[in-house]
C-alpha positions as CSV (number, residue, x, y, z in Angstrom):
1,M,-9.5,-24.8,-14.9
2,T,-11.5,-27.7,-13.4
3,Q,-11.3,-28.1,-9.7
4,R,-10.8,-31.7,-8.5
5,L,-11.3,-31.7,-4.7
6,H,-10.1,-34.7,-2.6
7,L,-10.9,-35.5,1.0
8,V,-8.3,-37.4,3.2
9,F,-9.7,-39.1,6.2
10,G,-9.1,-42.2,8.3
11,G,-9.8,-44.1,11.5
12,E,-9.6,-47.3,13.3
13,L,-11.1,-50.4,11.6
14,T,-13.0,-53.2,13.3
15,N,-10.8,-55.7,11.4
16,P,-7.7,-54.9,9.3
17,S,-9.1,-57.0,6.4
18,K,-12.3,-55.0,6.1
19,N,-13.1,-51.3,5.5
20,V,-15.5,-51.0,8.4
21,F,-14.8,-48.3,11.0
22,K,-14.9,-49.1,14.6
23,N,-16.5,-45.8,15.5
24,V,-17.4,-43.2,12.8
25,D,-17.6,-40.5,15.5
26,D,-13.8,-40.9,15.9
27,L,-12.9,-40.4,12.2
28,H,-9.9,-38.2,11.6
29,I,-10.6,-35.7,8.9
30,V,-7.2,-34.7,7.7
31,G,-8.4,-32.2,5.2
32,I,-9.7,-31.3,1.7
33,Y,-7.2,-30.8,-1.0
34,P,-7.4,-29.1,-4.4
35,D,-5.6,-31.9,-6.3
36,Y,-4.7,-35.6,-6.0
37,E,-1.0,-34.9,-5.6
38,S,-1.4,-32.8,-2.4
39,A,-4.1,-35.2,-1.1
40,H,-1.7,-38.2,-1.7
41,H,1.0,-36.3,0.2
42,A,-1.3,-35.8,3.2
43,W,-2.6,-39.4,3.1
44,K,1.0,-40.7,3.0
45,A,2.0,-38.6,6.0
46,E,-0.9,-39.9,8.1
47,A,-0.5,-43.5,6.9
48,Q,3.2,-43.4,7.9
49,R,2.4,-41.7,11.2
50,T,0.1,-44.6,12.2
51,V,2.0,-47.4,10.6
52,D,2.4,-49.2,13.9
53,N,-1.4,-49.6,14.3
54,A,-2.6,-52.3,11.9
55,H,-6.2,-51.2,12.5
56,M,-5.7,-47.6,11.4
57,R,-6.4,-46.8,7.7
58,Y,-6.5,-43.6,5.8
59,F,-8.3,-43.0,2.5
60,I,-8.6,-40.5,-0.3
61,A,-12.1,-39.7,-1.4
62,H,-12.5,-38.1,-4.8
63,L,-15.1,-35.4,-4.0
64,H,-15.1,-34.1,-7.5
65,R,-16.7,-37.3,-8.6
66,L,-19.7,-36.7,-6.3
67,R,-20.5,-33.7,-8.5
68,D,-20.3,-35.5,-11.8
69,E,-22.5,-38.6,-11.8
70,E,-21.5,-39.3,-15.5
71,T,-17.9,-40.0,-14.6
72,P,-17.3,-43.8,-14.4
73,A,-15.8,-45.2,-11.2
74,S,-12.2,-46.2,-11.2
75,P,-11.2,-49.9,-10.6
76,T,-10.2,-49.1,-7.0
77,E,-13.6,-47.7,-6.2
78,E,-15.2,-51.0,-7.2
79,L,-13.2,-52.9,-4.5
80,G,-15.4,-53.7,-1.6
């Protein structure tokens, strides 16, 4: 079975319309998860916990794609 690791992390952005962190030293590493479903569950919990702060954002990084350079990027990865 192929392992597809996902990292959930977040932090305060400089501007809610951009993906630039205010201070990368203050990033919140939620954890590394063995599949997208559990990563999404953790992401959703953190996003809902910080919903009152418009500058806070959480992300799911597909760590398994870092190991396979041949895998094409998804459309969401191309957003920038």
